[in-house]
Structures are given as structure tokens and as C-alpha cells.
N, C-alpha and C positions, 0 to 999 in steps of 0.2 A: 463836649458837654456845655461849655460856656455859651455857645450859640443856641443850644437847645433850651437851656434854662433862661437865658436872656435876662440876667440880673445885673449886668454892667450898669454903672451909674447909680445904683441904689446905695443908700447909706445905712450901715448896720453897726450897732454897738455890740461888742463882745466883751463880757466881763471875764477877768482872769485870762486874758489873751496872751500873756507873756511866756507861758510854758505849757507843757502837756497837751491835752486835747484842745485847749483854748488856742494855743499857738498854731496848731495844725488847722484849726478853723479859720484863723486870721489869714494864714498863708493861702489856703484854698480860695477864700473870698478875694484876696488881692490878685490872685492869678486870673480872676474873672472880671477884674477892673471894677470891683465894688469898693466904695468908699467905706473904710473901716475905722472905727474909734475903739481903741483898746483901753478898757478901764481896768487898771491894775495898780498895785503899790510899787512894783518894780517894772522898769521899761524892758522891752525885749531887744534883741539884737537886730530886729527887722528894720529896714529902711526903704520906704516906698512913698511916692508922691501921694498915693491914695490913703495913707495911714496917718492917723492922728492918735498920739498917746495922751491919755488923760490919767494923771495920777489921782486915784480916788479910793477911799475906803467905802465899800458898798454898804457898810452898816451905818454910815453917817448920812442922814437926810440932806444936810447942807452940802456935803461934798458930792453927793449924787445929783442933786438939782443943779448945782453949779457946773458940774461936768456935762450934764445933758444940755444945758444952755450953751456951753462952749462948743459942743458938737453942732448944734443948730446954727450958731454964729459962723462956724467954719465951713460946714457943708450945705447949709440952707434948710435942711429938713432931716427927718429920721424915718426910715422905712421898716426897720426891724431891730429886734433886740435878741441877743443870745445870752441867757442867764447861765453862764458856765462857771463863774467863781464859786468855789466851795472848799471846805476843809474837812479832813477826816483824822481824828485823834483816837486810836484804839484804846478802849478802856472796858473793864469788867464792871457790871453792876455791883457785885459783891465779890471781893477777893478774900476767901477764907484763910489763905496763907499769909496775907499781909493787909489786914483791915485798915482802911483809910490810907493805904500806901500809894506808891507812885502810879500804879496801873489800875487803881480803883476809881470809878467815875466820881469826880468832884463837881460841885455846883459851878465852879469857875469854868471847868472844861465844858460842862453841859451848856452853859450860857454862851460860850465862845462859838461852839459848833452851830447852835441854833441861830445866833446872831448873823453869821455869814450865810449859812445855807437857807435860812428861811426869811429873816428880816431883810437881808441884803437883796434877796430875790423880790420881796414885796416892794421895797423902796424903788428899785430899778424899774420894775414893771409898772408901778403907779406913775412915776415921772415920765417914762416913755409912753405909757399907755394914754396919757392925757393928749399927747401929740397925735398918736395914731387914731384915737377916737375922733379928734377934731377933723382930721383929714379923711376919715372913714376909709382907711386902708392901712395895711401893715401886718406884721407877724411877730409874735413873741414866742421864742423857743426856750423851754426850760430843760436844763440838763439834769436828768435824774440818775438812777443807777439800778442795775439788776437787784441790788440789795434792798432797794425800796419796795420791791415786790415780794422778796423772799425772806428778808431779815438777814442778819449776819452776825455770827458769833464774835464777840469782842468789839463790835462796831455798832452797837444798838443806837446810840444817838445819831450817827451818820445815817443809818438805815431808816430811822424814824423821820429824819428831815427829808429824805428822798421820797418816802411814802407820802409825806405832806405835799411835796412838790407835785406829785402826781395828782393830788386832789386839787391843788391850786390850778393846775392845767385844765382839769375838767370844769371847774367852777368858773374860771375866768373866760374860758371859751364860750360858755353860755351867756355871760354878761357882755363881753366885748363883741360877740358875734353879731349883735344887733347893730353894731357900727361897722360891720364888715372887717373886723380885726380878728385874725386867727390866732389861736394859742395851741401849741403842740409841745410834746415832750419827747426826749430821747433818753433811753436808759442803756448805757454801755455795760457790757459784762467784763470779762477778763481781757484786758488790752495789752498790747506790747509795752515793754518797760519804758518808763520815762524818768527824767530826773526827779520827779515828785516822789518816787518810791525810795525814800531815804533809809539809811541804816536805822535811825531812831524810830522811824515808822515800822520797819520790819521787826525790830526788837520788841516794840510794844505789842504788835499784832501776834507775834510768836508767843509772847508771854501769856496773852489772854487766851490762847488756844492750847497752852500747855505743851508746846513743841519748840524745837530749836529753830533758829533763823534758817539753817540749812534745810530743814524739813519743810519750812514755809516756802522757800524758793523752789524746792522740788515740786511742791503743790502747784505753784504758778506754771511750771513747765509742763505739768501733767495735763493732757488735753482729752483724756478718756471721757470726761463728763460733758464735753462739747461735741455735739454731733458733727460739726464741720471739721473737727480734729485739729484746731489751731486757735491761737489767741487772735483777737481782733487787731486791726491796724488803725492807727489814728485817723488816717485819711478816709476810712470807711464811715466814721462818725461825721467827719467834716463834709463828706459828699452828701450825706442825708440832710445836714444843716442847709447846704446850698439848695437842695431840692425843695425843702420846706419853705425857704425864703422866696422861691419862685412861684409864678402863677401856674406852673404845672401842678402844684399842690393846692390849687385854689378851693377845693371842696373838702380838704382835710383839716379838721380842727377837733380839739377836745380829746385827743388820743396821745398815748405815750408808746413809742415804738422801741422794743428791745433790739439792741445791736449786740448780740451775745452769741452768735453762731448756733442758736437753737438750745443753748444751755438752760435747763430748768431743774428744779428739785425732783421732778417726776421721772 
């Protein structure tokens, strides 16, 4: 695949690249000799001559712009951005059993989710976009979610931010396309388990859906709603990222692709 895609030597920033889907993307790109800058608050265990770790809070303009400059100083330029960083904190809009309680959506939680999932994506895209527009080449990939297309019980702020990400993708593709910069989105569905699926997250999501953690886990394992009959693998998202970064996808922009095994509400 690496020879077919021919992306060796490109420089790509991946936000949230220390765990989950982000780490899989970083590993995939490094295997193809891509220069990768991982923007995260915690370093990964990866060690590669083509990897640069940049400790950065994507919600801070100063940290974003300082980090982007560090990448340019280190690698010489930037060819692509993968906006993967995101958070999901399950909450109910109204909890009739415990009004204003632990699992009812608060303004603080709302602001935190939107800060990372939307503001962070905006700040990173603007800082990198300036470079890509100047060189009239490059790709921005926005990580969305199947929930951004369908909504999600107990996860309305997360789903709303991902729906917004889809709109940013379409709008920015129209704006930046004039400078030969492509903007595409990827919307994963149910994926294999990672360390990001913590007990605290499962307890919160189970509560918002009125079920036990055990029932929630049974739902993850159930694949009857997925036509392909299985959960997705992280490398299947990473493979699409690599394809979109390559010139093989040179006429694809403004779209968000589901990586969900055909799963829909229909």
C-alpha cells in the first residue's frame, strides 16, 4: 500500500495521536515513512525518527500556533492535518430522577465538549490551513462520528459537535478548494475496544440509557445492526486516512465517509 499511495516524506499533524484511533493513525503513517507530529497532552509510547511529539492543548490558540511553528521548524513544512482529538462525556439533557445531578448536562460539561471538539478543530485547521493555502496544496481530515449523522441517546453534545464537524468539512472544502486544499471527513461507527472506553464512561452512558454496564457491554458485542456483522478495526480508519492524504484521492473533497460496516438507523 505504501508504494501505491506514495505519501512517504509528507509531514502530517495528528491531534490526539497518543491513544485510540489517533494512535493507530500515527502508527499507520509512520509505517509509510510519513513525518508525523502528534499533538496531545500526554506522550505515547511510540519511538520513531519520523515522529515529533508536541504537547499542546488544542483549545489554546497560543499552544496551537506555537506547536504548528515547531513542526515547520522541525520538518520544514506541513502537508496535512488530521483533526482527531475529541472528548465524549455522556449526559442527559434532563434527568427527572436526579435534577441537576451528576449525569445531567451542565454548562461546564457542555463548554468542555464543545471547546475540544469544535474550537480545537477550528484553531488547528486555521493555523495549518494558512500554510496549506500559501503552498496551494494539502489535506485536512476531520474525524467525525456516526452519531453526528444519527444523534445518540445520552451523548447529545458529542453528537452535536460531530454534526458540526461535518458542516465544517463541507464549508471549508468550498473555501479552501480555491487554493487546491482538500477537506474531507471520516465518521467511524462501532469500533473495537480501546483504552478510551473507561469504566467511568461506561457507567455514565449506561445511566443515561437506563441500563446496567453489563447490558451496555452486551450491546457493544451485538453486531446484528451492522450489515458486515462485526465491529470496525482501528486500522480500517487509519487506512482511509492514509488514502485521503495521498494524491490517489486528489478529486475527493467536501465529503464525510462512514466507516461503520453499513450500520444506519434504517
